[in-house]
N, C-alpha and C positions, 0 to 999 in steps of 0.2 A: 152440880145440883144433885143431891142425894135422891134416890128413888127406892120406893118399896116394891119388892117383887118376890118371887119364890121359884124353886126349882124342884123337880121330882125325878124319880127313876135315874138317879146319878150314883156313881162310885165316888164317894167324897173322901179325899185323902186329908186326914187330920194329922196331928203331930206324930201320932204313933199307930195309926190303923187306917185301913180303908173300910169305909162304912157305906152300905148300900141303903139309899133312901132319899131324903129331900132336905132342903135348906130354905129358910125364910130370911129375907132382908127387911129391915125396918130403919128408916132414917139413915140409910146408907151404911149401916152396920149389920153384921151377922146377928140375927135374933135367936134362932133356934135351929138345931140339926137333929135328924132322926128318921127312923124308918117310916113313920106315918106323917112326916111333915111335908108341906107343899103339895097336897093332893090335887089342887087346881093350878099348880105352877107350870113353868116352862118344862116340857118333857125332853130330858137330855139322852133319852134312848140308851141308857146304860154307859154313857161316856163318863171319863173321869171329870170331877170338878176339883180343882186345885187352887191354892192360894195364888194371887198374882205374884209373878216373879219380881225380885228386887235386885237391880243391877247397879253395882258400885263403881265399876270402872269400864267405861266404853269409849273408844276413840271414834266411834261411828259418826257422831256429829261433825267432827273435824274432817272426816273422809268425805262427807257430803259438801262441806264448806270449801275444801280444797281438793276437788276430785283429780286434779293433775298439777304437777309442779308449776307454779306460776299463775294457776287459774283459781280465782276466788269467786264462789258462787254467791248469789244474793243470800244473806244470813237467814232471813225468815224463810225463804223457800227451802234452804238446806235443813233448817230445824224441822219444818213440816214434813219433809220427806223422811228424815231421821225418825220423827215421832211416829209416823205411820208404820214404818217397818218395825220399830220397837213394839208398838201395840200389837201388831200382827204376829209377833213372836211370843206373845204371852207376858210381856214385861209391863207391869203397871206402875212401877216406881223406878226411875232412872237417874243415876248420878252421871251427868255428862262430864267427862274428863276433858277439861279445857287446858291446853298447855300454856303455862306462863314462862316467859324467858325467851328473849330473841336469840338467834343463832345465825350462822353464815347464809343458810338457806332462806330464812325469814328474818331479816334484820329489824323490822318493824312489828314484831309480834303483838306489842301492847295495843295497836290499832285493831288487830283481828280479835284479841281477847275481849275488847270493849264491844265490838260488833256482835259477837256471839252471845255474850252475857246479856246485852241489851235485848237481843232477839228473844232469849229464853224468858226474861222478864215480861217483855211485851206479849209474847205468845201466851203466858199464863194470864196476864191481866185482861187479855182480849178473848179468853177462852177458845183459843185456836188449837189447843193441844188435847190429845186424847189421854195422856198419862201424866203422872206427877213427875216434874222435873226438878232435880236439884243440881248444884254445881259442885264439881270435884276439881280443885285447882291442882294441876299436875305440874309441880315445880321443878324446872330443870336447874339444878344447882350451879352448874359451871357457867351459867349465863350472867353477863354483866348487869342485866336490869331485871333479873327475876324477883328480887326483893321489892323493887319499885312497883312491879306489876302485882305482885302478891298483896301488898299493902293497899293497893287501889281497889281490890275486890274482895278482901277478906271479910269486910263488914257488910257485904251484899246479903239480903235476907234469905237467898237461896243457897248461899255457900254453906255446905255442912261437912265437907271433907277436903283435906289437903294431903298430898303425897310428896315426899322428898325423893328425888331420883337423880342419878348421875350416870348418863350414858357415854361417859368418856371412854374411848377405846382403852382396853386394859383394866377396866373397872367393872365389877359386878357382872352384868349379863355376859359381857365379853371380856373376861379376864385375860384371855390369850389375844395378843395382838395379831397373831397369825390367823386365829379363827375370824377375827374382825375383818382382816384383809380379804379373806376368802369370801366372806358373806356379803361385803359391801363394794368391793373393788369394781366389779362389772356393773353392779346396780347403780353406782354413782357415775360410771362412765369416765373414770379418771385414769390417767397414766400412772405408772409406778412413781414418778417424781412427784406428780400432783398429790398422790395418795400419801406420800411421806410428808409433804408440807401440810396436808390436812391433819394428819395424825399429831405432828409436832404442835400445830396450833391448838388442838383440843387439849393436849397435855398441859400447855401453858395456861389455858382458861381454867382447867381443873385446879391447878396449883394456886391460882390467883383468887378464885371465887368460891369454890365448892364449900369448904369448911366454914368460912365466915357466913355464907348465905344460909347454910343449914342451921347454924346456931341462931340466927336472927329469926328465921321462919319458925323453928320450934319455939322460941321464946314468945313470939307473937300469938302462935296458936294456942299456947298454954293460957295466955292472958285472955283470949277470946273464948276458951272452952271448945275449941274446934277440933273434931276428930282428926288424927293424924295416921298416915300409913307410911311405911318404908317400902322400898321398891328394889327388887332384884338382890335381896340379901344373899351373899354367897358363902359366908363362914361365920364362926362363933363371934368374931369381933364385930361384925356387922349387926348381929342380934343384941350383943351387949350394948352397943351404941344406941339401938333402937329403944331398948328398955330404959336406958339412961335418959332418953329424950322424951319418954312418956308416950311412946307410939303405941297404938292399940292393934294395928293391922299390919301383918307382913305380906306385902303383895308379891307374888310370883318369886318365891325363894328359888334359887337356881340349884341348890344342892339338898340332898337328904340331911346333911349335917346342919345346915341352916334352918330347915324346916323343923327338925327335932329340938333345936335349941329354942326356936320360937314357940313351940308347943310347951316346952318346960317353963318358959317365961310367962305363959298365959296369953300370948298374942293370938289373935284370930289369923289363921293362915288362908290366903286367898290365892287361887290358881285360876288359869285360863281354861274355860270350857273347850275352846278349840284344841287345847292339848289333850283332853280326854277323847273328843271325837276322832282326832287324827291318830291317837295311840301314842303320842310322845310330843316333846318339844320341837318346834321347828328350827331352833338354834342349838340343839344338842344338850339342853339342861335337863333337870330331873323331870321324870314323868308325873303328871298329876295323878293318874290312876295308881301309880306305885305309892304315892302319898296317901291316897285313900285306903289302900290295902294296909298301910302302916299306921292308920288312925291319925294322920297328920294333915288332914285337909278339912277346913270348916266351911269355906265360901268358895263358890265358882263365880267367875265373871266372863261375860261373853267376849270381852276385849275388842275384837274386830269383826265378829260375825254374830249379830243379835240372836239368831235362831239357835246358835250352838248351846245357849244356856239351857233351853228346854230339852234339846237333843241330848246332851250329856247326862242330865238328871235321869232320863229314861233309859240311857245305856248303861249306867253304872250298876244297877241291880243284877244285869246279866253278866257284867264283866267281873265283879268283885264279890266273892262269897260273903254272906252275912250283912250285905247292904240292902235294906228294904227300900221300896219306893218311897215311903214317908221319910226315911233317913236321907235318901238321896235328894228328894225335893227340898228338905230343910236347908241344904247347901245353897239353894237359889231362892229361898223365901225367908224363913224365919231367922236363919243364921246371919245373912247380910243385914237384915233389918235390926237385929239386936246389936250387931258390930258398930252401928252408927247411932244408936239410941232411938230408933223408930219403934216404939212399943205398941203402936196401934194397928200394926199390919204384919203380914208375913206368915200368918197361920189361919186356918179355918177353925174358928172357935167363937162362941158367943161373945159379943162385945167388940170384936175386931172388925176393921174396915171390910166391907163386902168388895174387896178386890179379888175377882175371880176369873178363872180361866177354864173353859170347857176343852177337854182334850180327848181325841180318839186316836188310838194306835192303830196304824194300817201297816202291815208287815212288821218291820222293826223301827218305824218312824212315827213319832208323835205329830198329829196334825191339830192345829189350833182351830176350833170351830166356833169360838165365841170368847169375848173378853168383856169384863165388866169392872168399872171403876167406881166404888162406892154405890154399887147397885145400878149404875147407869151404863148401858151397853156402848162400848167405844170401838169395838172391832168385831 
């Protein structure tokens, strides 16, 4: 339900400036901004007022639904816990990345996809949710049933984005099998022989399914007008394939070469905010901050830590010369909204949705002190 309200005594971050003054909301949209606006409104005490964050790729819902291997939580309870943390992190629009495609660990993934997507739909219809939720189908190409699951949910009214990814050892994120062994051997608890068998099975699946599944998913997405992202592009050939497939977003390119090629091709480049916060990739791939310095980063995603999105945006102006706060915040607001065709949000400007976040910086850490969705306070 849209609500009329106003704010005063704020530092309002617009597309290209920080304005001291107030803001009025009418019918859930921003009506006016200025020094003398909102004289009787909510006193923000000099805090920042920014556009609500737009998150395109987060695995956070799945982490709540499957908190331990073999443990599946009630999907609605998982969704509500996820939604609460998302809102408290200043995110007002979230694309929940739901993995489609079964594997050896979860051989009946289709059942879990249906449960999660039904929970998101029900949560929206019953007004249980604080923020806007959309669905991002995260398509694991080497899976034997990924196409079947994709086709089952591509027409859902909340499905707005799909990504094509291949986590086969030796491909993309882990081009080095030795690096994959080092990263996963102890984590998986497998012996050397078991690890060899696992790697052989994944290679067979890749050869059998990956290329055909990608071609079918790309074709279906084009027919539906669905935004597409590629995942973990590592070289020029990967970007050339993405361009040929009509892909709009390059998610988590692993090398400077791939990011530069994606930029040349006009793809929006998305990287993980935890990469910025940590100062580098956890798996040894290219640094997101280095891509910002090179002018090769458009969108940040919280990936697995929701608060990292806001934290990274406030860190970047201190870490990278020439990056203003409005420009850094655009990576988590206007740019992701534009990348998926959401033209009604992502920026503080008259006529845009009043998705707003009150932020105070204490020390070097932003603190969320209030969140509004279409003028209605949700956190």
